[in-house]
C-alpha positions in Angstrom: 6.5 -170.5 -10.2 8.0 -167.8 -8.1 10.7 -166.9 -10.6 8.1 -166.8 -13.4 5.7 -164.4 -11.7 5.4 -161.3 -13.9 6.5 -158.0 -12.5 3.1 -156.5 -13.1 1.6 -158.8 -10.4 4.1 -157.4 -7.9 3.2 -153.9 -8.9 -0.5 -154.7 -8.6 -0.1 -156.0 -5.1 1.9 -153.0 -4.2 -0.9 -150.8 -5.4 -3.4 -152.8 -3.3 -1.3 -152.3 -0.2 -1.2 -148.6 -0.9 -4.9 -148.6 -1.2 -5.2 -149.5 2.5 -2.8 -146.8 3.7 -4.8 -144.5 5.9 -2.5 -141.6 5.6 -2.3 -141.6 1.8 -5.8 -142.9 0.9 -7.4 -141.1 -2.1 -4.0 -139.4 -2.7 -4.9 -138.9 -6.4 -7.3 -136.2 -5.1 -4.3 -134.3 -3.7 -2.8 -133.7 -7.1 -4.9 -130.7 -8.1 -6.6 -129.5 -11.3 -5.9 -126.6 -13.7 -2.6 -125.5 -15.2 -3.0 -122.1 -13.6 -3.0 -123.7 -10.2 -0.1 -126.0 -10.9 2.0 -123.0 -12.2 1.5 -121.4 -8.8 2.3 -124.7 -7.0 -1.3 -125.0 -5.8 -1.5 -121.8 -3.8 -5.2 -121.3 -4.7 -7.3 -121.3 -1.6 -7.7 -117.5 -1.5 -7.3 -116.7 -5.2 -9.2 -119.3 -7.1 -12.0 -117.6 -9.1 -13.0 -119.9 -11.9 -14.6 -123.3 -12.4 -11.6 -125.1 -10.9 -12.6 -123.5 -7.6 -14.9 -126.5 -7.2 -11.7 -128.4 -6.3 -9.5 -125.8 -4.7 -12.2 -123.8 -2.7 -15.8 -124.0 -3.8 -16.4 -120.5 -2.4 -14.4 -119.1 -5.4 -17.2 -120.2 -7.8 -19.0 -117.0 -6.8 -16.3 -114.9 -8.6 -17.3 -116.3 -12.0 -18.8 -113.6 -14.2 -19.9 -115.8 -17.1 -23.4 -117.4 -16.8 -21.9 -120.8 -17.9 -18.3 -122.0 -17.8 -16.5 -125.1 -18.9 -13.0 -126.3 -18.2 -10.8 -129.3 -19.1 -7.2 -130.4 -18.2 -4.9 -133.1 -19.4 -1.6 -134.3 -18.0 0.6 -137.4 -18.5 2.9 -139.4 -16.2 5.8 -141.6 -17.0 6.1 -140.6 -20.7 2.4 -141.1 -21.3 1.8 -144.3 -19.3 -0.4 -142.6 -16.7 -3.2 -140.3 -17.8 -4.6 -137.6 -15.6 -7.8 -135.8 -16.9 -10.3 -133.3 -15.5 -13.6 -131.9 -16.9 -15.9 -129.4 -15.2 -18.9 -127.3 -16.1 -21.1 -125.0 -14.1 -23.9 -122.5 -14.3 -24.9 -119.3 -12.4 -28.1 -119.8 -10.6 -28.9 -116.4 -9.0 -27.2 -113.2 -10.2 -28.4 -111.3 -7.2 -26.9 -113.6 -4.6 -24.0 -114.7 -6.9 -24.8 -118.4 -6.5 -23.2 -121.0 -8.8 -23.6 -124.7 -9.3 -20.8 -126.9 -10.8 -20.1 -130.6 -11.6 -16.6 -131.9 -12.0 -15.0 -135.2 -13.0 -11.4 -136.3 -12.2 -9.7 -139.4 -13.6 -6.2 -140.8 -12.9 -5.6 -144.1 -14.7 -3.1 -146.5 -16.3 -4.7 -148.3 -19.2 -3.8 -151.4 -21.3 -1.8 -153.1 -18.5 -0.8 -156.6 -19.6 -2.3 -159.1 -17.2 0.1 -162.1 -17.4 -1.1 -164.2 -14.5 -2.1 -167.0 -16.9 0.9 -166.6 -19.2 2.3 -169.9 -17.9 0.1 -173.0 -18.4 -0.2 -175.7 -15.7 2.2 -177.9 -17.7 4.9 -175.2 -17.7 4.5 -174.1 -21.3 4.1 -170.4 -22.2 1.0 -169.2 -24.1 1.0 -165.5 -25.0 -2.7 -165.9 -26.1 -3.5 -166.0 -22.4 -2.3 -162.5 -21.8 -5.1 -160.0 -21.4 -5.3 -156.3 -20.5 -6.8 -154.3 -17.7 -6.9 -150.7 -16.3 -6.2 -149.4 -12.9 -8.1 -146.1 -12.5 -9.4 -143.7 -9.9 -12.4 -141.5 -10.5 -14.0 -138.7 -8.5 -17.3 -136.9 -9.3 -17.8 -133.5 -7.5 -21.1 -131.7 -7.2 -20.4 -128.1 -5.9 -22.5 -125.1 -4.9 -21.4 -121.7 -3.7 -23.0 -118.3 -2.9 -22.2 -114.9 -1.5 -23.3 -114.1 2.1 -25.2 -111.0 3.2 -21.9 -109.3 3.6 -20.7 -109.6 -0.1 -17.1 -109.7 1.0 -17.7 -113.3 2.2 -18.6 -116.3 0.1 -19.2 -119.9 1.1 -19.2 -123.1 -0.9 -19.2 -126.8 -0.6 -18.7 -130.0 -2.6 -20.0 -133.5 -2.2 -17.9 -136.2 -4.0 -18.3 -139.7 -5.0 -15.1 -141.7 -5.4 -14.7 -144.8 -7.6 -11.5 -146.8 -7.7 -11.0 -149.9 -9.9 -8.1 -152.4 -10.3 -9.3 -154.4 -13.3 -11.6 -157.2 -12.4 -9.7 -157.9 -9.1 -10.9 -155.1 -6.9 -12.9 -151.9 -6.7 -14.1 -149.4 -4.1 -16.8 -146.8 -3.6 -16.2 -143.7 -1.5 -18.1 -140.7 -0.3 -17.1 -137.4 1.2 -17.6 -133.6 1.4 -15.6 -130.4 1.3 -16.4 -126.9 2.6 -14.7 -123.6 1.8 -14.9 -119.9 2.7 -13.4 -116.8 0.9 -13.1 -113.2 2.0 -12.3 -110.5 -0.5 -12.0 -106.8 0.4 -10.2 -104.5 -1.9 -6.9 -106.1 -3.0 -6.9 -108.5 0.0 -8.0 -112.1 -0.4 -8.3 -114.8 2.3 -9.5 -118.4 2.1 -10.1 -121.4 4.3 -10.7 -124.9 2.9 -11.7 -128.0 4.8 -11.2 -131.1 2.7 -12.9 -134.4 3.6 -14.6 -132.8 6.5 -17.0 -135.7 6.9 -14.1 -138.1 6.7 -14.2 -139.9 3.3 -14.8 -143.6 3.5 -13.8 -146.0 0.7 -15.3 -149.5 0.9 -13.0 -152.0 -1.0 -14.2 -155.3 -2.3 -12.1 -158.0 -4.1 -13.1 -160.8 -6.4 -10.1 -163.1 -7.0 -10.4 -166.4 -8.7 -9.0 -169.5 -7.2 -6.2 -169.4 -9.7 -5.3 -165.8 -8.7 -5.4 -166.7 -5.0 -3.1 -169.6 -5.7 -0.5 -167.5 -7.5 -0.6 -164.8 -4.8 -0.1 -167.5 -2.1 2.7 -169.3 -4.0 4.7 -166.1 -4.5 4.5 -165.0 -0.8 2.0 -162.1 -1.5 -0.8 -161.3 0.8 -4.3 -162.1 -0.6 -6.3 -158.8 -0.4 -9.6 -158.9 1.5 -12.5 -156.5 1.6 -11.8 -153.5 3.8 -12.5 -149.9 4.4 -10.0 -147.0 4.0 -10.4 -143.7 5.7 -9.4 -140.3 4.4 -9.1 -137.9 7.4 -9.8 -134.2 7.2 -7.2 -131.7 6.1 -7.4 -127.9 6.3 -5.8 -125.2 4.0 -5.5 -121.6 4.9 -4.6 -119.2 2.1 -3.9 -115.5 1.7 -3.1 -113.2 -1.3 -2.8 -109.6 -2.1 -3.1 -108.0 -5.5 -0.5 -105.4 -6.4 -0.3 -102.9 -9.3 3.0 -102.6 -11.2 1.9 -100.2 -13.8 -1.3 -99.3 -15.6 -1.5 -102.7 -17.3 0.5 -105.0 -15.1 -0.6 -106.6 -11.9 1.0 -109.0 -9.5 -0.8 -111.6 -7.4 1.4 -113.3 -4.7 -0.4 -116.1 -2.9 0.5 -118.4 0.0 -1.2 -121.5 1.3 -0.6 -123.6 4.4 -2.0 -127.1 4.5 -2.5 -128.6 7.9 -2.9 -132.4 8.4 -3.3 -134.5 11.5 -3.2 -138.1 10.1 0.4 -138.9 11.2 3.8 -137.6 10.6 4.6 -136.5 7.0 7.8 -135.4 5.4 6.9 -131.7 5.1 8.4 -128.4 6.2 6.8 -128.5 9.7 6.5 -132.1 10.7 5.4 -133.9 13.9 3.3 -136.9 15.0 0.4 -134.7 16.0 0.2 -132.3 13.1 2.0 -131.2 9.9 2.1 -127.9 8.0 2.9 -128.0 4.3 3.4 -124.5 2.7 2.7 -123.7 -1.0 3.6 -120.3 -2.6 3.1 -118.8 -6.0 2.9 -115.5 -7.9 1.1 -114.5 -11.0 2.0 -111.6 -13.2 -0.8 -110.4 -15.5 -0.5 -108.1 -18.4 -3.7 -106.3 -19.3 -5.8 -109.5 -18.8 -4.2 -110.9 -21.9 -1.0 -112.8 -20.8 -0.1 -114.3 -17.5 3.2 -115.6 -16.2 3.3 -117.8 -13.1 6.0 -119.3 -10.8 5.6 -121.3 -7.6 7.3 -123.4 -5.0 5.9 -126.3 -3.0 6.5 -129.9 -1.9 9.0 -128.9 0.7 10.8 -132.0 2.1 13.8 -132.8 4.3 15.9 -135.3 2.4 18.6 -137.5 4.0 22.1 -137.5 2.5 22.9 -140.8 0.7 26.3 -141.0 2.4 25.4 -139.5 5.7 21.9 -140.3 7.0 22.3 -137.9 9.9 22.6 -135.0 7.4 19.4 -133.6 5.9 18.8 -131.0 3.2 15.7 -129.0 2.4 14.3 -129.7 -1.0 11.4 -128.1 -2.8 9.6 -128.3 -6.2 9.7 -125.3 -8.5 6.9 -124.8 -10.9 6.3 -122.5 -13.9 3.3 -121.6 -15.9 2.0 -119.3 -18.6 -1.6 -118.3 -19.7 -3.2 -116.4 -22.5 -6.7 -115.0 -22.8 -8.3 -114.9 -26.2 -11.8 -113.5 -25.9 -13.9 -116.0 -24.0 -11.2 -118.7 -24.1 -8.4 -119.1 -21.5 -5.4 -121.3 -22.4 -3.0 -122.3 -19.6 0.2 -124.4 -19.5 2.3 -125.5 -16.5 5.7 -127.2 -16.3 5.7 -129.2 -13.1 6.7 -132.5 -11.4 3.5 -134.1 -10.0 4.4 -136.1 -6.9 8.1 -135.8 -7.5 8.4 -139.6 -8.3 8.8 -139.8 -12.1 12.2 -140.5 -13.6 11.2 -138.0 -16.2 11.4 -135.2 -13.7 8.9 -132.7 -15.1 5.3 -133.1 -16.3 3.5 -130.9 -18.9 0.0 -129.8 -18.0 -2.5 -128.2 -20.3 -5.9 -126.8 -19.5 -8.6 -124.9 -21.3 -11.5 -122.7 -20.0 -14.4 -121.4 -22.0 -17.0 -118.8 -21.0 -20.4 -118.8 -22.6 -22.5 -115.7 -23.1 -26.1 -115.3 -22.0 -28.7 -115.9 -24.7 -30.4 -112.7 -25.8 -34.2 -112.7 -25.3 -36.4 -112.3 -28.4 -36.8 -108.7 -29.4 -33.5 -107.6 -27.8 
């Protein structure tokens, strides 16, 4: 039976083990949304100013001029095997205080996975009719609110989120958490501070394995998963940006973010057992509000040499993006490598944003 165990079961169990990793729990929420942001390697804490701010820094929602805004994003992993999607919409509530309410949905999933645990009958014969399919998917629903403070240079915003993670009929989890962000804008200077999972996000996992599934897990030396709780500890991101003019129609927006984590040592630029600092940098060149070009660098890691483990080199992930504004429509594209794990090195990310006008009152 061990030799006949399908590879998909091994991958599934690996995924379950990953689910209980405290350091990387809910890691799908660390990917980020919006092609503009990915083109700048996620350096968004200070500069985010559209509906995607609900993810990057909710305080940035106050910069939205449109009374109603909608955005969507799509990306694929592993030549289309994994699907990563995002949808968000929001509405201005109070023009005087510049308050804004938004709702966002993020999904990362692999669908139509063959479930071959019953491929081999008890008598040793193979029956392909026993093969079914399942999905492994992670969902997050955000409710976000932001407003300007008495000093209009400051804005504050927060998000509450509900997390749903599903592995076919075998296991699922519910999680809850909250984020809080602040932005400061004065002239061309922009500053931002974001606290993610400030309440500590708890995911409660439950599993429902049949006796047959437990038997296969046991016979193949795999641990039978049990109900448990995973914890996502807080992380903080400090960002800064400054807008520069390079002519009457051209502006440059360099941005820099520093993400600080305290959940154990990570392979980042500044790494220790007590805290880690992961920098992200990007720059956007804008021509007359019509065309934007973006570059970024992030995911800095120290990688050991294959032939000399004592020797390490500093690697980073370069990103590129382009955007175009057509009236109330913003189209963005980014070329990036999400997670730096795919054999197909780069991923293509597309996003769309639409501004709606206010309805005119009768007689106007």
